[in-house]
C-alpha angles and dihedrals in degrees: 000000000000120000119247096254092057091048093047090048091052092048091050092049091048091051092047090051088058095245093135120091128192114240115241097228109027093180091055092044092052091046091051094051090044087056091050090051094047093049090048090052093048096051112126120232126207118235134179121217135173120227132164119275091240091054092050092050091050091046091052091049092050091049089054088052091051093043096235135109113270093238088058090050091052092049092048093051092049091048092048090049094049092046090049093243089117125049131191114235115234 
């Protein structure tokens, strides 16, 4: 990987050669790249976990009560815990 000084020098030389062009609609361009970043962040990842059969049965029963798929319930519980909206009682 190149160091920052080399990269900065290459960028400066590229600019000085006139290779850089202004975008026609900066607001639209920024909005588009913001959307790309947001969609990248929101991508779902698949994981595999092992839990007891009893816990899985109870989880599926709870998801039926809530009216949502059990995977969505697991994801919701994890999200709430990580965002401090759900606490574990001691």
